[in-house]
C-alpha positions in Angstrom: 131.7 225.3 -22.4 128.7 225.5 -24.8 127.8 223.7 -28.0 125.5 224.1 -31.0 124.8 222.2 -34.2 126.1 224.0 -37.3 123.0 223.0 -39.2 120.0 224.4 -37.2 117.8 221.5 -38.5 119.9 218.9 -36.7 118.5 218.3 -33.2 120.6 216.8 -30.4 118.9 213.5 -29.3 120.7 213.2 -26.0 123.4 215.1 -24.1 125.2 214.2 -20.9 128.5 215.0 -19.2 130.7 213.4 -16.6 133.3 214.9 -14.2 136.2 212.9 -13.1 138.7 213.4 -10.3 142.4 212.5 -10.7 141.9 210.5 -13.8 145.3 209.6 -15.4 145.4 210.2 -19.1 146.5 206.6 -19.8 143.3 205.3 -18.0 140.9 207.7 -19.7 139.4 205.2 -22.1 138.7 202.6 -19.3 137.3 205.4 -17.2 134.8 206.5 -19.8 133.7 202.9 -20.6 133.1 202.3 -16.9 130.7 205.3 -16.7 128.6 204.4 -19.7 125.3 202.5 -19.5 122.4 201.7 -21.8 119.4 204.0 -21.2 116.0 204.3 -23.0 115.7 207.0 -25.7 112.7 209.2 -24.8 113.2 212.0 -27.4 111.3 212.6 -30.6 112.3 211.6 -34.1 113.1 208.3 -35.9 115.9 206.2 -34.3 117.3 202.8 -35.3 117.1 201.5 -31.7 115.2 202.8 -28.7 118.3 202.3 -26.5 121.4 204.6 -26.5 124.6 204.3 -24.6 125.2 207.3 -22.4 126.6 208.5 -19.1 124.6 207.7 -16.1 122.8 210.9 -15.2 123.6 210.2 -11.5 127.3 210.5 -12.2 127.3 214.0 -13.6 128.2 216.0 -10.4 131.3 218.2 -10.7 133.4 219.5 -7.9 136.4 221.9 -7.5 138.7 218.9 -7.4 137.5 217.5 -10.8 140.3 217.5 -13.3 138.4 216.4 -16.4 134.9 217.0 -17.9 133.7 214.7 -20.7 130.8 215.8 -22.9 128.6 213.3 -24.8 126.3 214.3 -27.6 124.1 211.9 -29.5 122.9 213.1 -32.9 121.5 211.8 -36.2 124.1 211.6 -38.9 125.4 213.5 -40.8 125.9 216.2 -38.3 128.5 218.9 -37.4 128.8 220.5 -34.0 130.7 223.6 -32.9 132.0 223.6 -29.3 132.8 226.9 -27.6 135.2 226.8 -24.7 136.1 230.1 -23.2 136.7 231.8 -19.9 133.4 233.2 -18.6 135.3 235.7 -16.4 136.4 237.6 -19.5 133.9 240.0 -21.0 133.6 239.5 -24.7 131.6 241.6 -27.2 131.6 238.7 -29.7 131.5 235.0 -28.9 134.4 232.8 -30.1 132.4 230.9 -32.7 131.4 230.8 -36.3 133.0 233.2 -38.8 134.5 235.4 -36.1 136.5 232.4 -34.7 137.6 231.5 -38.3 138.8 235.0 -38.9 140.6 235.2 -35.6 142.4 231.9 -36.1 143.5 233.0 -39.6 144.9 236.2 -38.1 146.9 234.2 -35.6 148.1 231.8 -38.3 149.2 234.7 -40.5 151.1 236.2 -37.6 152.8 232.9 -36.9 153.8 232.4 -40.5 155.2 235.9 -40.7 157.2 235.5 -37.5 158.4 232.1 -38.7 159.8 233.7 -41.9 161.3 236.7 -40.0 163.1 234.3 -37.6 164.2 231.6 -40.0 164.0 233.3 -43.4 163.5 230.1 -45.4 161.7 231.7 -48.3 164.4 234.3 -48.7 166.9 231.4 -48.8 165.1 229.9 -51.8 163.1 227.1 -50.2 159.7 226.5 -51.9 156.3 226.5 -50.3 156.3 222.7 -49.8 159.5 222.8 -47.8 158.4 225.9 -45.8 155.1 224.3 -44.9 156.9 221.1 -43.8 159.3 223.2 -41.6 156.5 225.2 -40.1 154.6 222.0 -39.2 157.7 220.4 -37.7 158.5 223.5 -35.6 154.9 223.9 -34.5 155.0 220.3 -33.2 158.2 221.0 -31.3 157.1 224.2 -29.6 153.6 222.8 -29.1 155.1 219.9 -27.2 156.5 222.1 -24.4 154.8 221.0 -21.2 154.9 221.3 -17.5 155.7 218.2 -15.4 155.9 217.5 -11.7 157.0 214.5 -9.7 160.0 212.6 -8.3 162.7 210.7 -10.2 164.0 207.4 -8.9 167.8 207.4 -8.7 170.7 205.2 -7.6 174.4 205.7 -7.4 177.5 204.0 -6.1 176.9 205.8 -2.7 173.6 204.2 -1.9 172.6 200.5 -1.7 169.1 200.8 -3.1 167.3 203.3 -5.5 165.9 206.3 -3.7 163.5 209.1 -4.6 164.8 212.4 -5.9 163.2 215.5 -4.4 159.8 216.6 -5.8 160.6 218.8 -8.7 158.9 220.7 -11.6 160.1 220.7 -15.2 159.1 223.0 -18.0 160.5 221.3 -21.1 159.9 220.3 -24.7 159.7 216.5 -25.4 161.2 214.3 -28.1 157.8 212.8 -29.1 154.5 214.0 -27.9 152.9 210.6 -28.4 155.7 208.1 -27.6 158.2 210.0 -25.4 156.1 212.7 -23.7 158.7 213.6 -21.1 162.0 215.5 -20.8 165.3 214.0 -22.1 168.4 215.9 -21.1 170.4 215.5 -24.3 167.4 216.0 -26.6 166.6 219.3 -24.9 169.8 221.1 -26.1 168.8 220.4 -29.7 165.2 221.5 -29.0 166.4 224.8 -27.6 168.7 225.5 -30.6 165.5 226.1 -32.6 163.2 227.5 -29.8 165.8 230.0 -28.8 165.7 231.5 -32.3 162.0 231.9 -31.8 162.0 233.3 -28.3 165.1 233.1 -26.1 163.1 234.0 -23.0 161.3 230.6 -23.3 164.7 228.9 -23.8 166.2 230.5 -20.7 163.2 229.4 -18.6 163.4 225.8 -19.9 167.2 225.6 -19.4 166.7 227.1 -15.9 164.2 224.4 -15.0 166.7 221.7 -16.2 169.6 223.2 -14.2 167.4 223.3 -11.1 167.3 219.5 -11.3 171.0 219.4 -10.6 172.1 217.7 -7.4 174.9 219.0 -5.1 177.5 217.1 -7.1 176.5 218.6 -10.4 174.6 215.6 -11.9 171.3 216.0 -13.7 169.1 212.9 -14.3 169.1 212.3 -18.0 165.5 211.1 -18.4 162.7 212.9 -16.4 160.0 210.4 -15.5 157.9 212.7 -13.3 154.4 211.6 -12.2 152.4 208.5 -12.6 151.4 209.2 -16.2 155.0 209.4 -17.3 155.9 206.3 -15.3 153.3 204.2 -17.1 155.0 204.9 -20.4 158.5 203.7 -19.4 159.7 200.1 -19.4 160.7 199.1 -15.9 164.4 198.7 -16.7 164.7 202.3 -17.7 162.9 203.9 -14.8 165.9 204.2 -12.3 168.4 206.9 -13.2 172.0 206.3 -12.3 173.8 209.3 -10.7 177.2 207.9 -12.0 176.1 208.2 -15.7 176.3 211.2 -17.9 174.5 212.4 -21.1 175.8 214.7 -23.8 175.9 218.3 -22.4 173.9 219.7 -25.4 172.6 222.6 -23.4 175.9 224.2 -24.2 175.0 224.1 -27.9 171.8 226.1 -27.3 173.4 228.5 -24.9 176.4 229.2 -27.1 174.1 229.9 -30.0 172.1 232.3 -27.8 175.2 234.1 -26.6 176.4 234.6 -30.1 173.1 236.1 -31.3 172.3 238.3 -28.3 172.6 242.1 -28.6 174.5 243.9 -25.7 171.1 245.2 -24.5 169.7 241.7 -24.2 172.8 240.5 -22.3 172.2 243.4 -19.9 168.5 242.6 -19.5 169.3 238.9 -18.7 172.6 239.6 -16.8 171.3 238.3 -13.5 169.8 235.2 -15.0 172.9 234.4 -17.1 175.1 234.7 -14.0 173.0 232.1 -12.2 173.1 229.9 -15.3 176.9 230.3 -15.5 177.4 229.1 -11.9 175.2 226.0 -12.4 177.0 225.3 -15.7 180.4 225.3 -14.0 179.1 222.8 -11.4 177.7 220.6 -14.2 180.9 220.9 -16.2 183.1 220.0 -13.2 181.0 216.9 -12.6 181.8 215.7 -16.1 185.4 216.6 -15.8 185.9 214.5 -12.7 183.5 211.6 -13.1 183.7 210.9 -16.9 187.5 211.0 -17.4 189.3 208.3 -19.4 192.5 206.3 -18.7 194.9 208.8 -20.3 195.2 212.6 -19.7 192.5 214.6 -21.8 190.6 211.4 -22.6 187.0 210.8 -21.6 184.8 207.7 -21.2 181.1 207.1 -21.2 179.9 205.1 -18.2 177.1 202.6 -18.2 178.3 200.0 -20.8 177.8 196.4 -19.8 181.1 194.6 -20.0 179.8 191.2 -18.9 176.8 190.6 -21.2 176.9 188.0 -24.0 173.3 188.9 -25.2 174.5 191.8 -27.3 176.7 191.9 -30.4 178.0 195.3 -29.2 177.0 196.5 -25.8 174.9 199.7 -26.0 176.1 203.1 -24.8 172.8 204.7 -23.8 174.6 207.5 -22.0 176.1 208.8 -25.2 172.7 209.5 -26.8 173.8 207.3 -29.7 172.5 204.2 -28.0 173.4 201.4 -30.3 176.3 203.0 -32.2 179.2 200.4 -32.4 181.9 201.0 -29.8 184.6 198.6 -28.5 183.1 195.1 -28.4 184.5 194.4 -24.9 183.8 197.5 -22.6 186.3 198.2 -19.8 187.8 201.1 -18.0 190.6 201.4 -20.5 188.5 202.6 -23.5 188.0 206.3 -24.4 185.5 208.0 -26.6 186.0 210.7 -29.2 182.5 212.1 -29.1 182.6 212.8 -25.3 186.1 214.4 -25.7 184.6 216.8 -28.3 181.6 217.6 -26.1 184.0 218.6 -23.3 186.1 220.7 -25.7 182.9 222.5 -26.9 181.6 222.9 -23.3 185.0 224.4 -22.2 184.9 226.9 -25.0 181.2 227.8 -24.3 181.9 228.4 -20.6 184.8 230.6 -21.6 182.7 232.7 -24.0 179.9 233.1 -21.4 182.4 234.1 -18.7 183.9 236.7 -21.0 180.5 238.2 -21.7 179.7 238.4 -18.0 183.1 239.7 -16.9 183.9 236.6 -14.9 187.4 235.1 -14.7 187.4 232.0 -16.8 191.2 231.4 -17.3 191.0 227.7 -16.2 188.2 226.9 -18.6 190.1 228.8 -21.4 193.2 226.7 -20.7 191.2 223.5 -20.8 189.5 224.6 -24.1 192.9 225.2 -25.6 194.2 221.8 -24.6 191.1 219.9 -25.8 191.1 221.8 -29.0 194.8 221.0 -29.7 194.4 219.2 -33.1 197.8 217.4 -32.8 196.8 215.9 -29.4 193.3 215.0 -30.7 195.0 213.3 -33.7 197.4 211.4 -31.5 194.6 210.0 -29.4 191.8 209.3 -31.9 193.1 209.4 -35.5 193.1 206.0 -37.2 194.9 207.3 -40.3 191.6 207.6 -42.2 189.1 209.0 -39.6 188.6 209.8 -35.9 187.5 206.9 -33.8 187.1 205.5 -30.3 189.8 203.4 -28.7 189.2 200.2 -26.6 189.3 196.5 -26.3 187.8 195.4 -29.6 187.3 192.4 -31.7 186.6 192.8 -35.4 185.0 189.4 -35.8 182.1 188.6 -33.4 178.6 187.2 -34.0 175.4 186.1 -32.5 174.7 182.4 -32.4 171.6 180.3 -31.5 172.5 178.8 -28.1 170.4 176.4 -26.0 169.8 177.9 -22.5 167.7 175.5 -20.5 164.6 174.7 -22.5 165.0 177.8 -24.7 167.1 178.8 -27.8 168.6 182.3 -27.4 171.0 184.4 -29.3 174.3 184.6 -27.5 177.5 186.3 -28.6 180.5 184.4 -29.8 184.0 185.9 -30.3 185.8 184.6 -33.4 188.9 186.7 -32.9 190.3 187.7 -29.6 189.8 191.3 -28.7 192.8 193.6 -28.8 193.3 197.2 -27.5 192.9 199.2 -30.7 190.9 201.8 -32.6 187.3 200.9 -33.2 187.4 201.1 -37.0 183.7 201.7 -37.7 182.8 204.6 -39.9 179.8 206.6 -38.9 178.6 209.7 -37.1 181.2 209.4 -34.4 184.0 210.1 -36.9 182.4 213.5 -37.6 182.3 214.9 -34.1 185.6 216.9 -34.3 184.0 218.5 -37.4 180.4 218.9 -36.0 181.5 220.6 -32.8 184.1 222.7 -34.6 187.2 221.4 -32.9 189.3 221.1 -36.1 191.3 224.0 -37.4 190.3 225.3 -40.9 193.8 224.3 -42.2 193.6 220.8 -40.7 194.3 218.0 -43.2 191.9 215.8 -41.3 189.1 218.4 -41.9 189.8 218.2 -45.6 189.6 214.4 -45.4 186.2 214.6 -43.7 184.8 217.2 -46.1 185.9 215.0 -49.1 184.0 212.1 -47.6 180.9 214.2 -47.1 181.2 215.5 -50.6 181.4 212.1 -52.2 178.4 210.5 -54.0 177.4 208.5 -51.0 178.4 211.1 -48.4 177.0 210.9 -44.9 174.6 208.1 -45.9 177.5 205.8 -46.6 178.8 206.5 -43.1 175.4 205.7 -41.6 175.2 202.4 -43.5 178.7 201.4 -42.3 177.8 202.2 -38.7 174.6 200.2 -38.8 176.1 197.1 -40.4 179.2 197.2 -38.1 182.1 196.9 -40.5 183.8 193.5 -40.5 181.6 192.2 -37.6 179.8 189.0 -38.6 176.3 187.9 -37.8 176.3 184.1 -37.5 
C-alpha cells in the first residue's frame, strides 16, 4: 500500500501505521484509541500545536498473523490523498492511480451498467433514468453484501436438555442489511437469490449449496446464521439460540424454480451433477417440513414457536413465518393452522416435481402432494372466510393491553374482553394474498377474481397493510 498527496505542494507532517492481530470489527474503534498517544511534532512548517496524536512508533511491527493494518496521515488542511493498494506480486506496466485508475473504474462501471440492462431490461421496459439508477444502486448493495462467514451456531431442540453447538461451518451468503443484519437469514436468502440468479446463476447455486450444507440429518436448517464472535455481538441474547423444532419459509424453492424455468438445456446439462445433489438435499428439507410442521387436519400446516402463555403481547409473534408480528390467532395452540405455510408447501411440492422431471427422477409422490395442496376447492374449504383467505385458530376479536401493577412497576398486560373461539382470523393483510402470490389459485377461480379486484381498488394493497397493522376489531386499552 502506497499513498501520495494529489497536490504536490501539500507535505505530510507525520505518518504512522499499526498492525493488529485478531481485532474484531466491533472493537476496532476502541483498539485504535488504545494505540494512540500524544507525541511532539518535529517536522517543519507552521502548526497550531506542537503536539499531535499518533500511533506509538513502538507498536508498528507487523507479522503474518496480523489481520488489520491502520494507516495514519497528518496533513495541513485542505488536503487530498490518493491511496494505492495493489498486489505487488502482479506485474503492472501502469500503477492503479490517477487518471488511469479513473478510466479503469469508468470501464468497469460501464460494463456493469450494460450487463444490468441486458439482464433486467429496465430501460427497454420504459423506466426512466432515475428509476434505473435507483435499481442499479439497490442491486449493487445486494450483491456487494455477499460475504463469507465461519463459525458454530448454538441450537436446541426437544431432544436435548440444554443448547449445544452446531458443527463448525462455512456460509457464503448475501445478507438482509450490511450494517444492521450482516449475517445470513434463511428465508431472506431465497428472495435475494431470485435477483442474483438473474445476474449469475453460478453464484446462486454456490450460495444455495452452502445453505443446504448447513442441514442436519433430520433435514432442518438453522434459520439465522450467527457465525463467529463479530456476528454474535450484533444479536440480542434471546435470539442467539436456534430451535431445531422451528421452521422458516422455504423460499429457496422460489429462487430454484425461477432458475429451472430460465435455464437452457445446455445449462441443465452443465450443472446436472450439482442439481442432483441439490435435489436430494431439497427432498430431505421438504420431508422435514412435511412431518414436523403439519397441522391438526389433513393437508393443514402450522408454524411452531408461538407463545401461547404470554400476556405481554397483544398478539403473540410468529417469528418462524418471517412475518414476525403479523396478527394470527390471539391464543396460540396446537389446533390452529396457517394459510401461508400451506401455500409454501404447495409451491415446494410443485418445484420439486419440476426439478425431478428436468433431471429424470421419479417424483410421483411429490406430484401427487402438489396436486392435493393445489386443489382450490380443498383450499377454500380450509381457509376461505367468504371474503378472503385466512388462518384458523383460537381467536378473540376484542383484546387489549392495559397498564397493570406488577410489584413496584407498571407494565402493559393483555386483557381479553371477549372469550376466544375457534374461528377464522379475520384480519386483512398480506396473508390473504398467499394463494395468489405463490400461484396456487386457478385462473378461473372466483376467489382469484376477488383478490384482483381488491388489489385494483383505489387503496389496493396499502389498505390491506393498514388493516394488518391496526389489527381489525382488536382494541388497545
